[in-house]
N, CA, C and O atoms as a CHARMM CRD file, in Angstrom:
* protein
*
  284
    1    1 MET  N      2.02400 -16.56800 -16.86000 PROA 1      0.00000
    2    1 MET  CA     0.90500 -15.84900 -16.05000 PROA 1      0.00000
    3    1 MET  C      0.90900 -14.40200 -16.71400 PROA 1      0.00000
    4    1 MET  O     -0.21700 -14.00900 -17.01900 PROA 1      0.00000
    5    2 THR  N      1.94300 -13.54600 -16.99300 PROA 2      0.00000
    6    2 THR  CA     1.70200 -12.57800 -17.05200 PROA 2      0.00000
    7    2 THR  C      1.04000 -12.28800 -18.24900 PROA 2      0.00000
    8    2 THR  O      0.42400 -11.22200 -18.24800 PROA 2      0.00000
    9    3 LEU  N      0.99200 -13.20100 -19.63800 PROA 3      0.00000
   10    3 LEU  CA    -0.18100 -13.12400 -20.65000 PROA 3      0.00000
   11    3 LEU  C     -1.58600 -12.85900 -20.05800 PROA 3      0.00000
   12    3 LEU  O     -2.16600 -11.79800 -20.28700 PROA 3      0.00000
   13    4 VAL  N     -2.07900 -13.75500 -19.35800 PROA 4      0.00000
   14    4 VAL  CA    -3.28300 -13.92000 -18.92200 PROA 4      0.00000
   15    4 VAL  C     -3.39600 -12.50100 -17.50900 PROA 4      0.00000
   16    4 VAL  O     -4.48700 -11.98900 -17.25800 PROA 4      0.00000
   17    5 ASP  N     -2.86700 -12.32600 -17.20200 PROA 5      0.00000
   18    5 ASP  CA    -2.70500 -10.78300 -16.11900 PROA 5      0.00000
   19    5 ASP  C     -2.74100 -10.00100 -17.21700 PROA 5      0.00000
   20    5 ASP  O     -3.80600  -9.41900 -17.01200 PROA 5      0.00000
   21    6 GLU  N     -2.33500  -9.57700 -18.23300 PROA 6      0.00000
   22    6 GLU  CA    -2.03900  -8.44400 -19.18100 PROA 6      0.00000
   23    6 GLU  C     -3.00700  -8.38800 -19.91400 PROA 6      0.00000
   24    6 GLU  O     -3.19000  -7.32700 -20.51100 PROA 6      0.00000
   25    7 ALA  N     -4.00300  -9.57100 -20.12500 PROA 7      0.00000
   26    7 ALA  CA    -5.22000  -9.82300 -20.81100 PROA 7      0.00000
   27    7 ALA  C     -6.29700  -9.14000 -19.83800 PROA 7      0.00000
   28    7 ALA  O     -7.29400  -8.57100 -20.28200 PROA 7      0.00000
   29    8 ALA  N     -5.97100  -9.26000 -18.30800 PROA 8      0.00000
   30    8 ALA  CA    -7.35000  -9.45200 -17.68800 PROA 8      0.00000
   31    8 ALA  C     -7.11400  -7.88800 -17.14900 PROA 8      0.00000
   32    8 ALA  O     -8.08400  -7.17400 -16.89700 PROA 8      0.00000
   33    9 HSD  N     -5.82000  -7.44600 -17.00400 PROA 9      0.00000
   34    9 HSD  CA    -5.92200  -5.51300 -16.63000 PROA 9      0.00000
   35    9 HSD  C     -6.44000  -4.88300 -17.95100 PROA 9      0.00000
   36    9 HSD  O     -6.65600  -3.67500 -18.05000 PROA 9      0.00000
   37   10 ALA  N     -6.63000  -5.78400 -18.97700 PROA 10     0.00000
   38   10 ALA  CA    -6.70200  -4.98700 -20.24300 PROA 10     0.00000
   39   10 ALA  C     -8.42200  -5.01500 -20.40500 PROA 10     0.00000
   40   10 ALA  O     -8.98000  -4.48800 -21.36700 PROA 10     0.00000
   41   11 GLY  N     -9.10700  -5.66700 -19.38400 PROA 11     0.00000
   42   11 GLY  CA   -10.37100  -6.07500 -19.80000 PROA 11     0.00000
   43   11 GLY  C    -11.00900  -7.15300 -20.17500 PROA 11     0.00000
   44   11 GLY  O    -12.18700  -7.37300 -19.89700 PROA 11     0.00000
   45   12 ALA  N    -10.22700  -7.95200 -20.87800 PROA 12     0.00000
   46   12 ALA  CA   -10.61900  -9.43000 -20.73400 PROA 12     0.00000
   47   12 ALA  C    -10.93900 -10.65800 -19.68100 PROA 12     0.00000
   48   12 ALA  O    -10.09200 -10.67200 -18.78800 PROA 12     0.00000
   49   13 ARG  N    -11.51100 -11.25400 -19.60200 PROA 13     0.00000
   50   13 ARG  CA   -11.68300 -12.42300 -18.70700 PROA 13     0.00000
   51   13 ARG  C    -10.49500 -12.94300 -19.04100 PROA 13     0.00000
   52   13 ARG  O     -9.83700 -12.83800 -20.07600 PROA 13     0.00000
   53   14 ARG  N    -10.25400 -13.66000 -17.78800 PROA 14     0.00000
   54   14 ARG  CA    -9.25800 -14.62400 -17.44800 PROA 14     0.00000
   55   14 ARG  C     -9.24100 -15.97800 -17.92500 PROA 14     0.00000
   56   14 ARG  O     -8.19800 -16.62400 -18.02400 PROA 14     0.00000
   57   15 GLU  N    -10.76600 -16.57000 -18.32500 PROA 15     0.00000
   58   15 GLU  CA   -10.79700 -17.58400 -18.84000 PROA 15     0.00000
   59   15 GLU  C    -10.54800 -18.08200 -20.22900 PROA 15     0.00000
   60   15 GLU  O    -10.17400 -19.14100 -20.73400 PROA 15     0.00000
   61   16 ARG  N    -11.03500 -16.47300 -20.79100 PROA 16     0.00000
   62   16 ARG  CA   -11.22100 -16.33900 -22.38600 PROA 16     0.00000
   63   16 ARG  C     -9.39700 -16.20000 -22.82900 PROA 16     0.00000
   64   16 ARG  O     -8.82200 -16.74900 -23.76900 PROA 16     0.00000
   65   17 ALA  N     -8.87000 -15.35400 -21.87000 PROA 17     0.00000
   66   17 ALA  CA    -7.12000 -15.24200 -22.00000 PROA 17     0.00000
   67   17 ALA  C     -6.27000 -16.43900 -21.97100 PROA 17     0.00000
   68   17 ALA  O     -5.21200 -16.64400 -22.56600 PROA 17     0.00000
   69   18 ALA  N     -7.12900 -17.42000 -20.92300 PROA 18     0.00000
   70   18 ALA  CA    -6.45800 -18.58700 -21.01100 PROA 18     0.00000
   71   18 ALA  C     -6.40700 -19.55900 -21.95400 PROA 18     0.00000
   72   18 ALA  O     -5.46300 -20.32700 -22.13800 PROA 18     0.00000
   73   19 ALA  N     -7.77300 -19.50600 -22.75100 PROA 19     0.00000
   74   19 ALA  CA    -8.25400 -20.38000 -23.76500 PROA 19     0.00000
   75   19 ALA  C     -7.18800 -20.22000 -24.89900 PROA 19     0.00000
   76   19 ALA  O     -6.57200 -21.17100 -25.37700 PROA 19     0.00000
   77   20 GLN  N     -7.01400 -18.71500 -25.33500 PROA 20     0.00000
   78   20 GLN  CA    -6.34800 -18.54000 -26.10200 PROA 20     0.00000
   79   20 GLN  C     -5.11800 -18.62800 -26.01900 PROA 20     0.00000
   80   20 GLN  O     -4.38100 -18.18300 -26.89900 PROA 20     0.00000
   81   21 LEU  N     -4.65700 -19.25500 -24.87800 PROA 21     0.00000
   82   21 LEU  CA    -2.91200 -19.54500 -24.83800 PROA 21     0.00000
   83   21 LEU  C     -2.92400 -21.22200 -24.74800 PROA 21     0.00000
   84   21 LEU  O     -1.95500 -21.91800 -24.44400 PROA 21     0.00000
   85   22 GLY  N     -4.83800 -21.88600 -25.23600 PROA 22     0.00000
   86   22 GLY  CA    -4.97700 -23.24500 -25.07800 PROA 22     0.00000
   87   22 GLY  C     -4.51500 -23.99200 -23.85400 PROA 22     0.00000
   88   22 GLY  O     -3.84100 -25.02100 -23.89600 PROA 22     0.00000
   89   23 LEU  N     -5.06700 -23.19600 -22.40600 PROA 23     0.00000
   90   23 LEU  CA    -4.79200 -23.59900 -21.52700 PROA 23     0.00000
   91   23 LEU  C     -6.60000 -23.76200 -21.11700 PROA 23     0.00000
   92   23 LEU  O     -7.38200 -23.01600 -21.70600 PROA 23     0.00000
   93   24 THR  N     -7.04200 -24.60800 -20.26000 PROA 24     0.00000
   94   24 THR  CA    -8.09000 -24.30900 -19.21600 PROA 24     0.00000
   95   24 THR  C     -7.66300 -23.43900 -17.71100 PROA 24     0.00000
   96   24 THR  O     -6.64400 -23.64500 -17.05100 PROA 24     0.00000
   97   25 TRP  N     -8.58500 -22.58400 -17.44800 PROA 25     0.00000
   98   25 TRP  CA    -8.80600 -21.75800 -16.21400 PROA 25     0.00000
   99   25 TRP  C     -8.30300 -22.49000 -15.61300 PROA 25     0.00000
  100   25 TRP  O     -7.44500 -21.86900 -14.98500 PROA 25     0.00000
  101   26 ARG  N     -8.26500 -23.55600 -15.35100 PROA 26     0.00000
  102   26 ARG  CA    -8.24400 -24.71600 -13.87700 PROA 26     0.00000
  103   26 ARG  C     -6.45900 -24.63600 -13.82200 PROA 26     0.00000
  104   26 ARG  O     -5.82000 -24.40900 -12.79500 PROA 26     0.00000
  105   27 THR  N     -5.87700 -24.87800 -15.16300 PROA 27     0.00000
  106   27 THR  CA    -4.40400 -25.11300 -15.25300 PROA 27     0.00000
  107   27 THR  C     -3.67400 -23.52900 -14.84600 PROA 27     0.00000
  108   27 THR  O     -2.66000 -23.37800 -14.16500 PROA 27     0.00000
  109   28 ALA  N     -4.53400 -22.40900 -15.49300 PROA 28     0.00000
  110   28 ALA  CA    -3.94000 -21.37300 -15.38400 PROA 28     0.00000
  111   28 ALA  C     -4.04800 -20.79500 -13.41000 PROA 28     0.00000
  112   28 ALA  O     -3.27700 -20.17300 -12.67900 PROA 28     0.00000
  113   29 GLN  N     -5.14500 -21.29700 -13.25200 PROA 29     0.00000
  114   29 GLN  CA    -4.98500 -21.06700 -11.73700 PROA 29     0.00000
  115   29 GLN  C     -4.09500 -21.89100 -10.60300 PROA 29     0.00000
  116   29 GLN  O     -3.65200 -21.55700  -9.50400 PROA 29     0.00000
  117   30 ARG  N     -4.03400 -23.15100 -11.39100 PROA 30     0.00000
  118   30 ARG  CA    -3.03000 -23.61700 -10.96000 PROA 30     0.00000
  119   30 ARG  C     -1.57300 -23.16200 -10.67100 PROA 30     0.00000
  120   30 ARG  O     -0.99500 -22.86700  -9.62500 PROA 30     0.00000
  121   31 TRP  N     -1.28200 -23.19900 -11.65200 PROA 31     0.00000
  122   31 TRP  CA     0.25000 -22.34400 -12.46700 PROA 31     0.00000
  123   31 TRP  C      0.42200 -21.06400 -11.62200 PROA 31     0.00000
  124   31 TRP  O      1.48100 -20.90100 -11.01400 PROA 31     0.00000
  125   32 ARG  N     -0.75200 -19.97300 -11.54100 PROA 32     0.00000
  126   32 ARG  CA    -0.68300 -19.08100 -10.88700 PROA 32     0.00000
  127   32 ARG  C     -0.03200 -19.54300  -9.66700 PROA 32     0.00000
  128   32 ARG  O      1.18800 -19.58200  -9.50800 PROA 32     0.00000
  129   33 GLY  N     -1.20400 -20.00500  -8.53500 PROA 33     0.00000
  130   33 GLY  CA    -0.49900 -20.47500  -7.08800 PROA 33     0.00000
  131   33 GLY  C      0.70000 -21.13700  -6.77800 PROA 33     0.00000
  132   33 GLY  O      1.23200 -21.09100  -5.66800 PROA 33     0.00000
  133   34 ALA  N      1.29000 -21.98200  -8.11500 PROA 34     0.00000
  134   34 ALA  CA     2.48700 -22.71400  -7.72200 PROA 34     0.00000
  135   34 ALA  C      3.46300 -22.13900  -6.66800 PROA 34     0.00000
  136   34 ALA  O      3.81400 -22.65600  -5.60700 PROA 34     0.00000
  137   35 GLY  N      3.86300 -20.80200  -7.27100 PROA 35     0.00000
  138   35 GLY  CA     4.99900 -20.14700  -6.69600 PROA 35     0.00000
  139   35 GLY  C      4.94300 -20.12700  -5.15600 PROA 35     0.00000
  140   35 GLY  O      5.98500 -20.19300  -4.50500 PROA 35     0.00000
  141   36 SER  N      3.43300 -20.01500  -4.42300 PROA 36     0.00000
  142   36 SER  CA     3.10800 -19.37700  -3.24800 PROA 36     0.00000
  143   36 SER  C      2.77500 -20.57900  -2.33300 PROA 36     0.00000
  144   36 SER  O      3.11500 -20.62700  -1.15100 PROA 36     0.00000
  145   37 ALA  N      2.00400 -21.65500  -3.05100 PROA 37     0.00000
  146   37 ALA  CA     1.95000 -22.63600  -1.89000 PROA 37     0.00000
  147   37 ALA  C      2.52500 -24.04100  -2.24500 PROA 37     0.00000
  148   37 ALA  O      2.85400 -24.54300  -3.32000 PROA 37     0.00000
  149   38 ILE  N      2.53000 -24.54800  -0.82100 PROA 38     0.00000
  150   38 ILE  CA     3.49300 -25.71400  -0.85000 PROA 38     0.00000
  151   38 ILE  C      2.36300 -26.84700  -1.63600 PROA 38     0.00000
  152   38 ILE  O      1.13400 -26.89900  -1.57800 PROA 38     0.00000
  153   39 ASP  N      3.36800 -27.70300  -2.37900 PROA 39     0.00000
  154   39 ASP  CA     2.47600 -28.59000  -3.08900 PROA 39     0.00000
  155   39 ASP  C      2.66000 -29.90600  -2.36800 PROA 39     0.00000
  156   39 ASP  O      3.76500 -30.43000  -2.22100 PROA 39     0.00000
  157   40 GLY  N      1.64600 -30.35800  -1.97400 PROA 40     0.00000
  158   40 GLY  CA     1.06200 -31.37300  -1.08900 PROA 40     0.00000
  159   40 GLY  C      0.80700 -32.79800  -1.72400 PROA 40     0.00000
  160   40 GLY  O      0.32600 -33.70500  -1.04400 PROA 40     0.00000
  161   41 ARG  N      1.14300 -32.95800  -3.02700 PROA 41     0.00000
  162   41 ARG  CA     1.41900 -34.28700  -3.96300 PROA 41     0.00000
  163   41 ARG  C      2.29500 -35.10000  -3.30700 PROA 41     0.00000
  164   41 ARG  O      3.29100 -34.44300  -3.00200 PROA 41     0.00000
  165   42 HSD  N      2.37100 -36.23700  -2.95300 PROA 42     0.00000
  166   42 HSD  CA     3.24600 -37.39800  -2.54000 PROA 42     0.00000
  167   42 HSD  C      3.51700 -38.41800  -3.08500 PROA 42     0.00000
  168   42 HSD  O      2.39500 -38.92600  -3.07300 PROA 42     0.00000
  169   43 GLY  N      4.15600 -39.15000  -3.57600 PROA 43     0.00000
  170   43 GLY  CA     4.49400 -40.28600  -4.27400 PROA 43     0.00000
  171   43 GLY  C      4.11800 -41.58100  -2.75800 PROA 43     0.00000
  172   43 GLY  O      3.97500 -41.33800  -1.55900 PROA 43     0.00000
  173   44 PRO  N      4.08400 -42.43500  -3.24300 PROA 44     0.00000
  174   44 PRO  CA     3.64700 -43.73300  -2.29800 PROA 44     0.00000
  175   44 PRO  C      4.89500 -43.48400  -0.78800 PROA 44     0.00000
  176   44 PRO  O      6.04200 -43.06200  -0.93600 PROA 44     0.00000
  177   45 ARG  N      4.24600 -43.88800   0.60800 PROA 45     0.00000
  178   45 ARG  CA     5.28900 -43.76300   1.67500 PROA 45     0.00000
  179   45 ARG  C      5.30300 -45.52100   2.10400 PROA 45     0.00000
  180   45 ARG  O      5.63700 -45.90200   3.22600 PROA 45     0.00000
  181   46 LEU  N      5.04400 -46.09400   1.42400 PROA 46     0.00000
  182   46 LEU  CA     5.34900 -47.58100   1.90000 PROA 46     0.00000
  183   46 LEU  C      6.02900 -48.05700   0.61100 PROA 46     0.00000
  184   46 LEU  O      6.01800 -47.65700  -0.55300 PROA 46     0.00000
  185   47 ILE  N      6.69700 -49.18300   1.34000 PROA 47     0.00000
  186   47 ILE  CA     7.49500 -50.18600   0.38100 PROA 47     0.00000
  187   47 ILE  C      6.88800 -50.98300   0.25100 PROA 47     0.00000
  188   47 ILE  O      6.66700 -51.58800   1.30000 PROA 47     0.00000
  189   48 PRO  N      6.28100 -51.49300  -0.88100 PROA 48     0.00000
  190   48 PRO  CA     5.46600 -52.40700  -1.42500 PROA 48     0.00000
  191   48 PRO  C      6.28900 -53.84900  -0.63400 PROA 48     0.00000
  192   48 PRO  O      7.51600 -53.87400  -0.53700 PROA 48     0.00000
  193   49 HSD  N      5.42000 -54.97100  -0.12200 PROA 49     0.00000
  194   49 HSD  CA     5.79900 -56.29300   0.19000 PROA 49     0.00000
  195   49 HSD  C      6.57000 -56.96600  -0.63200 PROA 49     0.00000
  196   49 HSD  O      7.43400 -57.74500  -0.22800 PROA 49     0.00000
  197   50 ASN  N      6.26600 -56.66700  -2.20500 PROA 50     0.00000
  198   50 ASN  CA     7.00500 -57.78600  -3.02800 PROA 50     0.00000
  199   50 ASN  C      7.92800 -57.09200  -3.53700 PROA 50     0.00000
  200   50 ASN  O      8.38800 -57.62700  -4.54600 PROA 50     0.00000
  201   51 ARG  N      8.46800 -55.97700  -3.22700 PROA 51     0.00000
  202   51 ARG  CA     9.57900 -55.41700  -4.11400 PROA 51     0.00000
  203   51 ARG  C     11.06700 -56.32300  -3.59400 PROA 51     0.00000
  204   51 ARG  O     11.55700 -56.72600  -2.53900 PROA 51     0.00000
  205   52 LEU  N     11.42900 -56.33300  -5.22700 PROA 52     0.00000
  206   52 LEU  CA    12.74800 -57.16500  -4.88500 PROA 52     0.00000
  207   52 LEU  C     14.16300 -56.35900  -4.16000 PROA 52     0.00000
  208   52 LEU  O     14.52800 -55.19200  -4.30100 PROA 52     0.00000
  209   53 SER  N     14.79300 -57.50900  -3.32200 PROA 53     0.00000
  210   53 SER  CA    16.18500 -56.70400  -2.70800 PROA 53     0.00000
  211   53 SER  C     16.85400 -56.23700  -3.49600 PROA 53     0.00000
  212   53 SER  O     16.41000 -55.99800  -4.61900 PROA 53     0.00000
  213   54 ASP  N     18.00200 -55.99200  -3.18400 PROA 54     0.00000
  214   54 ASP  CA    18.88100 -54.86700  -3.69300 PROA 54     0.00000
  215   54 ASP  C     19.67700 -56.00000  -4.78000 PROA 54     0.00000
  216   54 ASP  O     19.87900 -55.61900  -5.93300 PROA 54     0.00000
  217   55 THR  N     19.97000 -56.94200  -4.49800 PROA 55     0.00000
  218   55 THR  CA    20.85700 -58.28700  -4.97700 PROA 55     0.00000
  219   55 THR  C     19.65500 -58.82300  -6.04000 PROA 55     0.00000
  220   55 THR  O     20.21000 -59.22100  -7.06400 PROA 55     0.00000
  221   56 GLU  N     18.45600 -58.93500  -6.10900 PROA 56     0.00000
  222   56 GLU  CA    17.77200 -59.65500  -7.09500 PROA 56     0.00000
  223   56 GLU  C     17.68300 -59.23900  -8.52700 PROA 56     0.00000
  224   56 GLU  O     17.73700 -60.04500  -9.45600 PROA 56     0.00000
  225   57 PRO  N     17.52400 -57.75800  -8.68900 PROA 57     0.00000
  226   57 PRO  CA    17.66500 -57.26200  -9.87500 PROA 57     0.00000
  227   57 PRO  C     18.71800 -57.67300 -10.93400 PROA 57     0.00000
  228   57 PRO  O     18.47500 -57.84900 -12.12700 PROA 57     0.00000
  229   58 ALA  N     20.12000 -57.82100 -10.23100 PROA 58     0.00000
  230   58 ALA  CA    21.37900 -58.13900 -11.08100 PROA 58     0.00000
  231   58 ALA  C     21.10700 -59.77900 -11.12600 PROA 58     0.00000
  232   58 ALA  O     21.65300 -60.28700 -12.10600 PROA 58     0.00000
  233   59 LYS  N     20.48300 -60.59800 -10.39800 PROA 59     0.00000
  234   59 LYS  CA    20.28300 -61.85000 -10.45400 PROA 59     0.00000
  235   59 LYS  C     19.06200 -61.88100 -11.69000 PROA 59     0.00000
  236   59 LYS  O     19.13900 -62.64400 -12.65200 PROA 59     0.00000
  237   60 LEU  N     18.25600 -61.19100 -11.53900 PROA 60     0.00000
  238   60 LEU  CA    17.23800 -61.34400 -13.45100 PROA 60     0.00000
  239   60 LEU  C     17.65600 -61.15000 -14.22800 PROA 60     0.00000
  240   60 LEU  O     17.28800 -61.69300 -15.26900 PROA 60     0.00000
  241   61 LEU  N     19.18000 -59.82200 -14.18900 PROA 61     0.00000
  242   61 LEU  CA    19.79600 -59.61100 -15.53300 PROA 61     0.00000
  243   61 LEU  C     20.72800 -60.71400 -16.01300 PROA 61     0.00000
  244   61 LEU  O     20.97700 -61.00000 -17.18400 PROA 61     0.00000
  245   62 ALA  N     21.19100 -61.27400 -14.93300 PROA 62     0.00000
  246   62 ALA  CA    22.16400 -62.18200 -15.26100 PROA 62     0.00000
  247   62 ALA  C     21.37400 -63.37500 -16.04800 PROA 62     0.00000
  248   62 ALA  O     21.71200 -63.81800 -17.14500 PROA 62     0.00000
  249   63 LEU  N     20.31100 -63.78500 -15.31400 PROA 63     0.00000
  250   63 LEU  CA    19.43000 -64.71400 -15.75400 PROA 63     0.00000
  251   63 LEU  C     18.90800 -64.65300 -17.12200 PROA 63     0.00000
  252   63 LEU  O     18.78400 -65.64300 -17.84300 PROA 63     0.00000
  253   64 ALA  N     18.56100 -63.26700 -17.50100 PROA 64     0.00000
  254   64 ALA  CA    17.72900 -63.54000 -18.94200 PROA 64     0.00000
  255   64 ALA  C     18.99000 -63.12700 -19.64000 PROA 64     0.00000
  256   64 ALA  O     18.73100 -63.10600 -20.84300 PROA 64     0.00000
  257   65 ASN  N     20.12800 -62.81800 -19.44800 PROA 65     0.00000
  258   65 ASN  CA    21.00100 -62.41800 -20.45100 PROA 65     0.00000
  259   65 ASN  C     22.00200 -63.82700 -20.70700 PROA 65     0.00000
  260   65 ASN  O     23.01800 -63.78600 -21.40100 PROA 65     0.00000
  261   66 ARG  N     21.63200 -64.74100 -20.19100 PROA 66     0.00000
  262   66 ARG  CA    21.94100 -66.38000 -20.39900 PROA 66     0.00000
  263   66 ARG  C     21.94500 -66.62500 -21.94900 PROA 66     0.00000
  264   66 ARG  O     20.99500 -66.26100 -22.64100 PROA 66     0.00000
  265   67 PRO  N     23.13800 -67.30400 -22.51300 PROA 67     0.00000
  266   67 PRO  CA    23.41700 -67.31800 -23.93100 PROA 67     0.00000
  267   67 PRO  C     21.98800 -68.13800 -24.54800 PROA 67     0.00000
  268   67 PRO  O     21.57900 -68.00400 -25.70200 PROA 67     0.00000
  269   68 ASP  N     21.15600 -69.27400 -23.16700 PROA 68     0.00000
  270   68 ASP  CA    20.37800 -70.02800 -23.80100 PROA 68     0.00000
  271   68 ASP  C     18.84900 -69.14000 -24.12000 PROA 68     0.00000
  272   68 ASP  O     17.96100 -69.81600 -24.64000 PROA 68     0.00000
  273   69 TYR  N     18.59100 -67.90600 -23.87000 PROA 69     0.00000
  274   69 TYR  CA    17.97700 -67.35700 -23.56000 PROA 69     0.00000
  275   69 TYR  C     17.65800 -66.07900 -24.90400 PROA 69     0.00000
  276   69 TYR  O     16.62400 -65.51800 -25.26800 PROA 69     0.00000
  277   70 ARG  N     18.94800 -66.00100 -25.31700 PROA 70     0.00000
  278   70 ARG  CA    18.97600 -65.16800 -26.79300 PROA 70     0.00000
  279   70 ARG  C     18.21400 -65.66200 -27.74700 PROA 70     0.00000
  280   70 ARG  O     18.08200 -66.88400 -27.81400 PROA 70     0.00000
  281   71 GLY  N     17.57100 -64.81900 -28.65900 PROA 71     0.00000
  282   71 GLY  CA    16.75900 -65.15400 -29.74500 PROA 71     0.00000
  283   71 GLY  C     18.09000 -64.70800 -30.57900 PROA 71     0.00000
  284   71 GLY  O     18.09300 -64.75600 -31.80900 PROA 71     0.00000
Protein backbone atom coordinates (compact mmCIF):
# COMPACT_ATOMS: atom_id res chain seq x y z
CA UNK A 1 0.00 0.00 0.00
CA UNK A 2 2.99 2.28 0.24
CA UNK A 3 2.95 2.84 -3.54
CA UNK A 4 -0.67 4.00 -3.42
CA UNK A 5 0.07 6.17 -0.40
CA UNK A 6 3.14 7.70 -2.06
CA UNK A 7 1.14 8.50 -5.17
CA UNK A 8 -1.61 10.08 -3.06
CA UNK A 9 0.91 12.22 -1.18
CA UNK A 10 2.27 13.36 -4.53
CA UNK A 11 -1.22 14.52 -5.53
CA UNK A 12 -2.67 11.55 -7.39
CA UNK A 13 -6.07 10.11 -6.66
CA UNK A 14 -5.95 6.86 -4.72
CA UNK A 15 -8.41 5.20 -7.10
CA UNK A 16 -6.20 5.87 -10.12
CA UNK A 17 -3.03 4.87 -8.29
CA UNK A 18 -4.63 1.54 -7.35
CA UNK A 19 -5.82 1.06 -10.93
CA UNK A 20 -2.27 1.54 -12.20
CA UNK A 21 -1.24 -1.36 -9.97
CA UNK A 22 -4.05 -3.51 -11.36
CA UNK A 23 -6.16 -3.25 -8.20
CA UNK A 24 -9.64 -1.95 -7.57
CA UNK A 25 -9.89 0.81 -5.02
CA UNK A 26 -12.01 -1.43 -2.82
CA UNK A 27 -9.27 -4.08 -2.75
CA UNK A 28 -6.73 -1.43 -1.79
CA UNK A 29 -9.03 -0.29 1.02
CA UNK A 30 -9.39 -3.83 2.35
CA UNK A 31 -5.64 -4.42 2.24
CA UNK A 32 -5.05 -1.15 3.98
CA UNK A 33 -7.28 -2.07 6.91
CA UNK A 34 -6.08 -5.66 7.13
CA UNK A 35 -3.42 -4.90 9.73
CA UNK A 36 -5.65 -2.99 12.09
CA UNK A 37 -9.05 -4.67 11.81
CA UNK A 38 -10.04 -8.12 12.95
CA UNK A 39 -11.16 -10.29 10.08
CA UNK A 40 -14.71 -11.30 10.92
CA UNK A 41 -15.02 -14.08 8.35
CA UNK A 42 -15.45 -17.59 9.68
CA UNK A 43 -15.87 -20.97 8.13
CA UNK A 44 -18.80 -23.24 8.87
CA UNK A 45 -19.35 -23.62 12.57
CA UNK A 46 -21.56 -26.69 12.48
CA UNK A 47 -20.53 -30.20 11.60
CA UNK A 48 -22.70 -31.52 8.75
CA UNK A 49 -25.09 -34.29 9.76
CA UNK A 50 -23.92 -36.41 6.81
CA UNK A 51 -20.20 -36.16 7.60
CA UNK A 52 -18.20 -39.36 7.36
CA UNK A 53 -17.07 -40.89 10.63
CA UNK A 54 -13.38 -41.23 11.41
CA UNK A 55 -13.20 -44.80 10.08
CA UNK A 56 -15.40 -44.43 6.99
CA UNK A 57 -12.83 -42.68 4.70
CA UNK A 58 -10.40 -45.58 5.18
CA UNK A 59 -13.16 -48.10 4.43
CA UNK A 60 -14.09 -46.23 1.24
CA UNK A 61 -10.48 -46.12 0.06
CA UNK A 62 -10.05 -49.83 0.73
CA UNK A 63 -13.22 -50.56 -1.24
CA UNK A 64 -12.28 -48.31 -4.17
CA UNK A 65 -8.78 -49.83 -4.38
CA UNK A 66 -9.97 -53.43 -4.52
CA UNK A 67 -8.63 -55.36 -7.55
CA UNK A 68 -12.08 -55.85 -9.09
CA UNK A 69 -12.56 -52.03 -9.29
CA UNK A 70 -9.19 -51.32 -10.92
CA UNK A 71 -9.32 -50.32 -14.59
